BAGU-367896 format. One line per field, with one value per residue (C-alpha): residue number from 1; x, y, z. Coordinates in Angstrom, 3 decimals, padded with zeros to 6 digits. Last residue first. Layout:
BEGIN
num: c(NUM,...)
u: c(X,...)
v: c(Y,...)
w: c(Z,...)
//
This chain:
BEGIN
num: c(644,643,642,641,640,639,638,637,636,635,634,633,632,631,630,629,628,627,626,625,624,623,622,621,620,619,618,617,616,615,614,613,612,611,610,609,608,607,606,605,604,603,602,601,600,599,598,597,596,595,594,593,592,591,590,589,588,587,586,585,584,583,582,581,580,579,578,577,576,575,574,573,572,571,570,569,568,567,566,565,564,563,562,561,560,559,558,557,556,555,554,553,552,551,550,549,548,547,546,545,544,543,542,541,540,539,538,537,536,535,534,533,532,531,530,529,528,527,526,525,524,523,522,521,520,519,518,517,516,515,514,513,512,511,510,509,508,507,506,505,504,503,502,501,500,499,498,497,496,495,494,493,492,491,490,489,488,487,486,485,484,483,482,481,480,479,478,477,476,475,474,473,472,471,470,469,468,467,466,465,464,463,462,461,460,459,458,457,456,455,454,453,452,451,450,449,448,447,446,445,444,443,442,441,440,439,438,437,436,435,434,433,432,431,430,429,428,427,426,425,424,423,422,421,420,419,418,417,416,415,414,413,412,411,410,409,408,407,406,405,404,403,402,401,400,399,398,397,396,395,394,393,392,391,390,389,388,387,386,385,384,383,382,381,380,379,378,377,376,375,374,373,372,371,370,369,368,367,366,365,364,363,362,361,360,359,358,357,356,355,354,353,352,351,350,349,348,347,346,345,344,343,342,341,340,339,338,337,336,335,334,333,332,331,330,329,328,327,326,325,324,323,322,321,320,319,318,317,316,315,314,313,312,311,310,309,308,307,306,305,304,303,302,301,300,299,298,297,296,295,294,293,292,291,290,289,288,287,286,285,284,283,282,281,280,279,278,277,276,275,274,273,272,271,270,269,268,267,266,265,264,263,262,261,260,259,258,257,256,255,254,253,252,251,250,249,248,247,246,245,244,243,242,241,240,239,238,237,236,235,234,233,232,231,230,229,228,227,226,225,224,223,222,221,220,219,218,217,216,215,214,213,212,211,210,209,208,207,206,205,204,203,202,201,200,199,198,197,196,195,194,193,192,191,190,189,188,187,186,185,184,183,182,181,180,179,178,177,176,175,174,173,172,171,170,169,168,167,166,165,164,163,162,161,160,159,158,157,156,155,154,153,152,151,150,149,148,147,146,145,144,143,142,141,140,139,138,137,136,135,134,133,132,131,130,129,128,127,126,125,124,123,122,121,120,119,118,117,116,115,114,113,112,111,110,109,108,107,106,105,104,103,102,101,100,99,98,97,96,95,94,93,92,91,90,89,88,87,86,85,84,83,82,81,80,79,78,77,76,75,74,73,72,71,70,69,68,67,66,65,64,63,62,61,60,59,58,57,56,55,54,53,52,51,50,49,48,47,46,45,44,43,42,41,40,39,38,37,36,35,34,33,32,31,30,29,28,27,26,25,24,23,22,21,20,19,18,17,16,15,14,13,12,11,10,9,8,7,6,5,4,3,2,1)
u: c(076.453,076.450,078.855,081.160,084.713,087.062,089.392,092.677,094.848,096.694,093.314,092.075,095.096,094.766,091.065,091.844,094.446,092.157,089.268,091.527,092.490,088.885,087.915,090.400,089.255,085.557,085.925,087.763,085.229,082.364,084.094,084.616,081.058,079.351,076.050,077.144,074.408,076.361,079.527,078.536,081.088,080.650,079.495,081.931,084.814,084.103,083.711,087.023,088.859,087.604,088.380,091.932,092.424,091.102,093.339,096.392,095.502,095.314,098.641,100.259,098.586,100.569,103.506,106.145,108.511,110.180,107.152,104.789,107.113,107.395,103.616,103.079,105.451,103.503,100.225,101.462,099.825,096.359,097.113,098.544,095.534,092.921,094.572,094.973,091.234,090.510,093.070,091.548,088.145,089.185,090.838,087.679,087.538,088.381,092.168,092.414,092.182,094.600,097.325,096.478,097.163,096.694,093.662,092.163,092.791,091.184,088.173,087.843,088.305,084.838,083.284,080.025,076.890,074.994,072.640,074.129,077.790,077.638,075.622,078.379,080.990,079.203,078.371,082.026,082.826,080.045,081.258,084.788,083.585,081.463,084.553,086.436,083.539,083.084,086.761,086.505,087.816,084.541,081.099,079.804,080.332,081.238,084.500,082.967,079.986,082.148,084.646,088.189,090.342,093.731,096.856,099.031,102.708,101.883,100.128,096.395,094.692,095.599,093.396,090.403,090.937,091.017,087.918,085.680,086.825,086.112,082.713,081.877,082.925,080.906,077.844,078.237,078.395,075.309,073.428,074.487,073.204,069.897,069.266,069.213,065.747,065.946,069.119,069.534,067.800,069.128,072.655,072.387,071.188,073.946,076.614,075.342,075.254,078.615,080.330,078.883,080.012,083.488,083.676,082.524,084.992,087.894,087.084,086.689,088.751,089.333,089.836,092.395,095.224,093.863,094.214,092.800,092.030,088.588,087.877,086.710,089.303,086.685,084.349,087.162,087.815,084.114,083.937,082.365,079.365,079.438,076.372,078.372,076.703,077.560,081.259,081.075,079.859,082.577,085.249,087.503,091.277,094.069,097.821,100.775,102.887,106.324,107.558,110.866,113.169,116.055,117.862,120.628,121.063,121.297,124.160,125.950,125.863,128.878,127.265,127.128,125.396,122.725,122.213,121.984,119.086,117.319,118.064,116.498,113.425,113.189,113.370,110.754,108.231,105.835,105.729,103.626,105.081,105.304,108.696,110.030,112.894,115.230,117.410,115.164,116.268,112.992,110.763,111.030,108.728,110.143,107.778,109.435,108.697,110.637,108.639,109.790,106.820,106.187,102.805,101.952,099.127,098.312,096.903,093.706,091.891,092.870,093.782,094.813,097.551,099.706,102.786,106.341,109.785,111.875,115.082,118.830,122.021,121.243,121.871,118.992,117.827,114.564,116.507,118.682,115.559,114.033,117.180,117.186,113.467,114.120,116.591,114.255,111.452,113.648,115.235,114.936,118.172,117.262,119.590,117.622,118.907,118.918,118.843,119.402,122.254,121.943,124.410,122.043,122.374,122.036,124.144,122.585,124.995,123.767,123.150,123.454,122.073,123.801,123.941,121.549,120.882,124.624,127.263,128.737,126.857,127.412,128.367,126.688,127.923,131.168,131.385,131.332,128.750,126.279,126.911,126.337,123.126,121.909,122.471,120.834,117.935,117.322,117.115,114.672,112.131,112.671,112.256,109.439,107.632,108.015,105.946,106.439,103.009,103.548,102.259,099.786,096.602,094.835,091.548,089.652,087.366,090.275,091.863,089.067,089.100,092.881,092.529,090.059,092.440,095.261,093.055,092.406,096.086,097.246,094.872,095.631,099.400,099.283,097.212,099.642,102.619,100.993,099.897,102.604,106.186,107.516,110.391,108.995,105.472,106.535,108.736,105.820,103.500,106.015,106.305,102.506,102.584,105.095,102.950,100.065,101.353,100.942,097.141,095.681,097.789,097.416,093.633,093.433,095.524,093.378,090.149,091.530,092.726,089.423,087.418,089.398,089.690,085.937,085.985,088.750,086.859,083.704,081.981,083.628,082.797,085.976,088.066,086.994,089.140,092.265,091.641,089.660,089.924,088.502,090.941,094.011,093.799,091.914,093.208,096.801,096.601,095.252,098.078,100.690,099.386,100.065,103.429,104.740,104.902,102.676,104.203,102.809,104.576,102.573,104.844,104.297,106.927,107.396,109.095,109.230,107.588,106.653,103.031,104.323,105.863,102.645,100.480,102.828,102.910,099.110,098.987,101.281,099.387,095.961,097.201,098.744,095.666,093.423,095.513,094.575,090.880,091.085,091.915,090.362,092.416,095.620,097.387,099.381,098.645,101.489,099.627,102.731,106.035,107.082,109.941,111.472,113.307,116.130,115.623,115.393,112.233,111.224,108.388,107.694,104.639,102.817,099.051,098.463,101.615,099.725,097.366,100.236,102.135,099.118,098.557,102.152,102.048,098.806,100.165,103.481,104.894,105.719,108.931,109.739,113.396,113.695,116.156,114.686,111.356,111.008,113.039,110.793,110.902,108.890,107.208,108.609,108.071,111.733,113.832,114.997,118.125,119.762,122.304,119.890,117.940,121.257,122.332,119.058,119.011,122.594,121.703,118.635,120.796,123.257,126.767,128.869,129.473,128.671,125.966,124.397,124.426,121.870,119.408,120.205,118.975,115.338,113.793,110.072,107.406,103.979,104.276,103.773,100.220,099.381,099.774,101.928,104.714,105.508,109.136,111.859,115.259,118.623,121.088,120.514,122.114,125.325,126.246,129.401,128.340,129.427,130.463,127.492,124.991,123.950,124.126,122.622,119.751,118.959,119.006,116.896,114.413,113.918,113.527,111.049,109.048,108.883,107.676,105.028)
v: c(116.521,119.272,120.492,117.506,117.916,115.132,113.506,112.132,112.934,115.682,116.929,117.250,119.317,121.542,122.147,122.981,125.538,127.187,127.312,128.932,131.746,132.466,132.158,134.925,137.212,136.656,137.338,140.587,141.567,141.039,143.094,145.956,145.672,145.751,143.927,140.350,137.889,136.161,135.827,134.434,134.560,132.106,129.067,129.914,130.095,126.638,125.188,126.660,125.524,121.970,121.885,123.142,120.488,117.749,118.843,118.855,115.458,113.950,115.521,114.080,110.684,110.822,109.402,108.851,110.658,112.894,113.035,113.826,116.466,118.135,118.123,119.396,122.261,123.081,123.173,125.383,128.528,127.090,127.117,130.656,132.006,130.255,131.308,134.817,134.974,133.993,136.455,139.241,138.167,138.926,142.211,143.310,143.413,146.240,146.007,142.365,142.885,145.836,144.537,146.940,144.915,141.417,142.609,144.022,140.757,138.810,141.141,140.591,136.804,136.097,137.932,139.445,139.318,139.816,136.872,134.426,135.372,135.541,132.316,130.535,131.907,130.596,127.286,126.700,127.049,124.628,122.092,122.385,121.604,118.740,117.236,117.310,115.666,113.143,112.110,111.397,112.725,113.502,113.992,113.195,109.504,107.370,105.934,105.099,103.384,101.325,100.123,099.328,097.727,099.208,097.606,100.551,100.830,103.288,105.707,106.048,108.880,107.632,104.565,106.251,109.315,107.194,105.167,108.051,110.173,107.381,106.675,110.392,110.783,107.704,109.055,112.412,110.746,108.664,111.745,113.674,110.916,110.783,114.517,116.310,117.050,114.347,115.944,115.028,111.654,110.644,111.670,109.543,106.497,107.070,107.047,103.645,102.283,103.834,102.394,098.952,099.080,100.165,097.210,094.771,096.300,095.772,092.124,091.168,088.600,084.880,082.862,080.654,081.772,085.313,085.530,088.733,089.454,089.693,091.730,091.465,088.889,086.662,087.056,086.073,082.878,082.004,082.494,085.618,085.324,087.425,089.358,092.406,094.550,091.829,092.158,095.876,095.193,092.566,095.135,094.557,094.070,096.120,095.424,097.397,099.787,100.008,102.506,100.739,103.418,102.935,106.266,105.018,101.909,104.117,106.073,102.870,101.147,098.988,095.758,094.519,097.771,097.220,093.638,094.925,097.089,094.053,092.015,094.725,094.686,090.932,091.450,094.211,092.230,091.608,095.377,096.003,097.197,100.686,100.661,104.219,104.892,107.888,108.928,107.167,105.470,103.695,104.360,104.764,105.666,105.316,102.776,100.835,097.339,094.414,091.770,091.583,093.620,096.320,097.921,101.555,103.674,106.406,109.675,111.308,110.823,107.146,105.255,101.619,099.096,100.838,098.724,098.983,097.528,097.150,099.014,098.394,099.560,097.599,100.480,102.756,103.151,101.321,098.726,097.873,097.580,095.114,092.978,092.964,092.116,089.160,087.768,088.551,086.562,083.520,082.521,078.964,077.085,073.769,074.608,077.757,081.192,084.104,082.070,084.288,083.378,084.428,086.322,085.777,089.322,090.816,091.302,088.978,086.700,086.206,082.739,080.817,077.376,074.027,073.229,075.444,072.919,072.333,072.048,073.806,077.088,079.145,082.743,086.134,089.746,088.565,091.550,089.364,087.021,089.800,091.502,088.281,087.639,091.180,090.627,087.202,088.738,091.352,088.509,090.311,087.532,087.164,090.846,090.982,088.095,089.977,092.791,096.560,098.267,101.934,105.415,104.692,106.128,105.920,107.844,105.489,104.088,104.067,101.498,099.004,099.523,098.987,095.823,094.441,095.311,093.545,090.464,090.184,090.753,088.153,085.448,085.871,085.916,082.918,081.022,081.900,080.740,077.436,076.536,077.029,077.529,080.971,079.728,081.133,079.963,076.433,076.220,077.159,074.731,071.905,072.752,072.576,069.156,067.949,069.401,067.164,064.186,066.327,066.096,067.567,070.720,071.056,070.814,073.411,075.863,075.163,075.875,079.170,080.254,079.242,081.392,084.564,083.509,083.883,087.258,088.504,087.077,088.970,087.059,083.997,083.497,085.077,082.687,079.656,080.741,080.429,076.762,075.187,071.658,072.665,071.081,070.818,073.819,076.415,075.300,074.978,078.418,079.798,078.171,079.406,082.958,082.703,081.020,084.017,084.517,087.617,089.412,092.713,095.759,098.979,101.913,105.627,107.985,111.245,114.485,116.461,119.859,119.550,119.111,116.201,114.619,115.132,113.566,110.586,110.001,110.144,107.552,105.201,105.473,105.042,102.221,100.273,100.835,099.560,096.424,095.417,095.711,093.008,093.046,090.305,087.296,086.117,089.320,089.554,093.061,095.545,098.580,100.814,101.557,105.184,106.312,109.738,111.682,114.217,114.733,117.783,119.526,122.847,123.844,127.557,127.228,129.817,129.769,132.416,134.521,137.804,136.189,134.814,138.103,140.095,137.597,137.987,141.778,141.929,139.532,141.245,138.265,137.883,135.926,134.076,133.620,130.427,129.862,128.151,129.876,133.049,135.801,138.115,139.390,142.097,143.095,140.280,140.202,140.936,140.850,143.799,143.137,139.704,140.807,142.002,138.751,136.871,138.255,137.360,133.933,133.162,133.964,131.748,128.914,129.062,128.598,125.597,127.002,123.796,122.633,126.093,126.324,123.484,125.501,128.999,128.014,127.375,130.309,130.319,131.259,132.875,134.398,133.299,134.688,132.387,129.291,126.149,128.059,126.754,125.785,127.222,125.910,127.503,124.607,123.893,127.238,126.286,127.729,128.288,131.705,135.294,135.199,132.930,135.185,137.949,136.028,132.941,134.980,136.547,133.194,131.469,134.342,134.131,130.340,130.621,133.226,130.969,127.994,130.033)
w: c(104.299,101.686,099.006,099.518,100.875,099.779,102.333,100.957,103.994,102.115,100.859,104.416,105.430,102.364,103.058,106.677,105.660,103.090,105.558,108.160,105.782,104.801,108.461,109.275,106.445,107.152,110.860,110.243,107.565,110.003,112.669,110.222,108.884,112.288,111.761,112.475,111.514,108.720,110.744,114.125,116.965,119.813,117.827,115.009,117.482,118.911,115.417,114.263,117.391,117.012,113.294,113.892,116.571,114.272,111.401,113.678,115.139,111.644,110.660,113.762,113.199,109.987,111.891,109.189,111.592,109.000,106.706,109.564,110.996,107.574,107.059,110.596,109.903,106.739,108.677,111.527,110.148,110.838,114.577,114.530,112.653,114.797,118.070,116.667,116.047,119.640,121.013,118.923,120.203,123.777,122.783,120.992,117.215,114.788,114.965,113.858,110.095,110.039,107.717,104.895,101.748,103.139,105.119,101.921,100.094,102.952,102.924,099.131,099.088,100.402,097.451,098.724,096.606,099.836,100.053,097.522,097.986,101.760,101.677,099.755,102.135,105.207,103.497,102.682,106.377,107.262,104.671,106.041,109.569,108.203,106.562,109.852,111.700,108.872,109.179,112.867,116.176,117.875,116.357,112.875,113.588,110.576,111.984,115.364,113.756,111.382,113.983,112.902,115.568,114.775,116.273,117.235,116.253,113.482,115.820,115.240,113.322,109.855,109.351,110.977,108.765,105.626,106.460,107.463,104.522,102.050,103.535,103.575,099.931,098.887,100.728,098.976,095.563,096.419,097.561,094.457,092.167,094.050,093.777,097.165,098.530,101.226,102.627,106.304,106.265,102.848,103.895,107.048,105.090,102.533,105.229,106.367,102.833,101.926,104.984,104.251,100.622,101.742,104.142,101.476,099.022,101.425,102.017,105.647,107.499,107.392,104.201,105.934,103.640,103.715,107.470,108.910,112.552,114.153,117.293,120.900,121.922,123.589,120.638,118.290,120.281,120.355,116.603,115.137,112.849,109.696,108.541,107.514,110.166,112.673,111.858,112.531,116.066,116.534,115.708,112.714,112.765,111.229,111.392,112.653,110.615,108.994,106.410,105.685,104.326,101.892,102.070,104.350,102.180,099.086,100.627,101.688,098.320,099.129,097.843,101.433,102.312,099.684,100.876,104.445,103.339,101.859,105.011,107.178,104.968,105.542,109.313,109.351,107.276,110.179,110.746,107.652,104.348,102.844,101.124,100.861,098.461,098.143,095.190,092.684,089.479,088.831,085.837,082.085,079.214,075.690,074.179,071.327,072.580,074.066,076.016,079.645,080.776,083.348,083.895,083.244,084.650,082.160,083.479,082.196,085.475,085.519,082.337,082.746,081.929,079.321,078.510,079.775,079.128,082.246,083.039,083.078,084.769,087.922,090.329,089.324,092.928,092.267,090.262,093.266,095.396,092.926,092.915,096.723,096.726,094.397,096.900,099.799,098.233,097.788,094.471,093.167,092.462,094.139,097.068,097.749,096.743,099.215,102.439,105.453,107.800,111.406,113.582,116.528,117.897,114.454,111.355,108.823,106.971,103.433,102.012,098.747,099.436,098.865,102.584,104.539,107.357,107.849,105.157,102.133,102.358,099.205,099.951,099.805,099.899,098.366,096.023,092.930,094.435,095.237,091.892,089.967,091.882,091.133,087.397,087.573,089.496,086.864,084.352,082.050,082.447,086.205,087.011,084.468,086.205,089.480,088.072,088.382,088.412,087.562,088.306,091.076,092.592,095.960,096.182,098.499,095.782,093.329,095.631,095.009,091.232,091.193,093.251,090.703,087.889,089.727,090.187,086.474,085.714,088.284,087.073,083.363,083.908,086.236,083.647,080.877,082.939,083.905,080.353,079.276,080.441,081.372,083.555,086.831,086.002,085.041,088.119,090.354,088.564,089.024,092.748,093.047,091.352,093.935,096.716,095.779,097.815,100.930,100.609,103.824,103.713,099.972,100.273,103.059,101.020,097.960,099.843,101.189,097.749,096.140,098.549,097.845,094.166,093.675,095.408,093.064,090.067,090.851,088.024,086.446,082.764,081.457,083.555,081.510,078.545,080.693,081.515,084.329,085.742,089.120,091.565,089.334,087.030,089.076,092.462,091.265,089.635,092.924,094.904,092.407,092.781,096.511,095.842,093.931,090.156,089.896,092.858,091.635,093.067,093.336,092.551,093.048,091.637,093.517,092.469,095.701,096.079,099.746,098.648,096.546,099.630,101.589,098.873,098.508,102.268,102.316,099.509,101.403,104.685,103.077,100.834,103.718,105.877,103.066,102.671,106.213,105.323,102.654,098.925,096.807,095.727,093.988,093.010,096.274,097.468,097.145,098.611,098.600,096.927,097.222,095.004,095.563,092.881,092.978,096.684,098.950,097.751,099.334,101.642,102.149,099.942,097.888,097.393,100.031,100.486,100.958,103.457,105.532,105.363,106.528,109.348,110.548,110.331,112.263,114.890,115.529,117.384,121.064,121.541,124.771,125.648,127.692,130.535,133.573,133.253,131.243,129.590,127.634,124.049,122.281,119.014,116.839,113.052,112.343,115.527,117.602,119.653,119.894,122.472,125.133,125.161,125.107,128.486,130.153,128.461,129.512,133.131,132.806,131.441,134.392,133.034,132.161,128.677,126.792,129.203,129.414,125.613,125.426,127.575,126.283,122.765,123.772,121.904,122.689,120.154,120.466,123.908,127.506,127.596,124.679,126.870,126.540,124.752,121.236,120.852,118.664,117.651,116.993,117.137,113.416,112.535,114.404,117.794,119.854,121.229,120.579,116.919,116.073,117.837,115.457,112.176,113.806,115.214,111.840,110.005,112.664,112.699,108.948,109.039,111.906,109.988,106.934,109.030,110.850)
//
């Protein structure tokens, strides 16, 4: 549908621009609410009515005669207050779609896009909130790459931050451990989850210990031992645990930039010099921020944000400004890199401040997405303002905060995990996350639960399936259930994740979509096994002859066209999702296509159809629909098992 719209837009502009005050972008199309009103609706007369001060329906009637015959359109009708409805040549459209299978109408627009997502503090196990970040970020990456963009995926490690400092304090001061002792700790990320909460409580009740914590922080930031070595060991162990967790949901990365490298290579000093040189920050001489370097934030309160504290330490936002400058290639320098892990034959790199002869390089993007929850909106605003203050206006416009609301867990799901809700949580009906208090559910625990429950269903439905295949299928269902649940809600919605709802094979769920694809695959597998029929052959014939829909009844022709036209909107949905960052659109599209496919399949069997022409028509359309649904599921990170 996207290619046809582009063709129609070009033709209409050529024919109308000398008659009406229009630009190509003014020519837009809508989808009529019912098929009887056409396949596309040209809305141009409506905005022109305001410019020309004429009745939009009168403009539409005149314009309908002026545009003449259009490619791929069999007739036009003026409708409503001033729409021109277009009725497409359905056989021609379907033939073109089949002939162009495997080719995309999407085109890249950027030199290089950087997407930073997940970004878990490397001080404890990942929790369910981090899973939403990774699902959103990874889906954005998949959609951008489907569009043809060159995408670099970054996962920032704040390996010198106060959260890591708390764990180092707990290990060294409360437990008397050294680096060698860490090797003997199993499930290190789980161990640190509990230790972090205990340390936070200890520091709160023992204010005299905060001086030692400050010493540890300075030791880490200045590379002094043993604090620096302990922070390095802790953060790398935790980062590997996070990587294993995210591999379970299909999220992958290209590079782990580390805060310690930013400090070690003096990226901040370079950014600090730029900020001072261009007067983006100033030193406060009096008031509560006396001695601090601050940036004035343009908002209703005209606040000042501290960039460097009076003791010389840099705030998070200061380091984030330096990091953002590097992402855009504005610092004139890069990190050194070391291999960190191998995933599916690809090397994941991690930054280092230690010189080496490796020639890989990262950063230097033309557009940057930072996937960070809504609580960080103000800090992200300050980062963008920092770019503007440095006169990097273009980069500021292309610095995008991909914001979303948090995730909680339903009380029913909490019971499955053997966790007792407090009275306050029971009253709210869900449990929120607070890593500092040790509250919430670890990501791996939730994934384990999803896999166990999915596995029980797989065992019941497929007792003859080999054990290894059942476990692989259960993992795919768990992953699909989680990812779809995380994507199907609007970004500004607080998600209350419920295990039973997510795993349901009915309704708007990942398993329902996966099951639809499995059923379609089963049809074509059985055609091959029973009849030796290549599913692609009828589609190839339809692409060559363009007569796939002629053999069926008028009623079924409308049903098949509904499937074709719905599946054809996939690329538009990808573009809309990228532009709005609302991947709930893509989720809804896949669900709608699955619903229509299942409804059609129940009415119109394929395998039992005796009329060869009708059977081939159904095969060719379902072949096309299956391809579209598979692409949509892959964009959302849902794998399709052989059986469910």
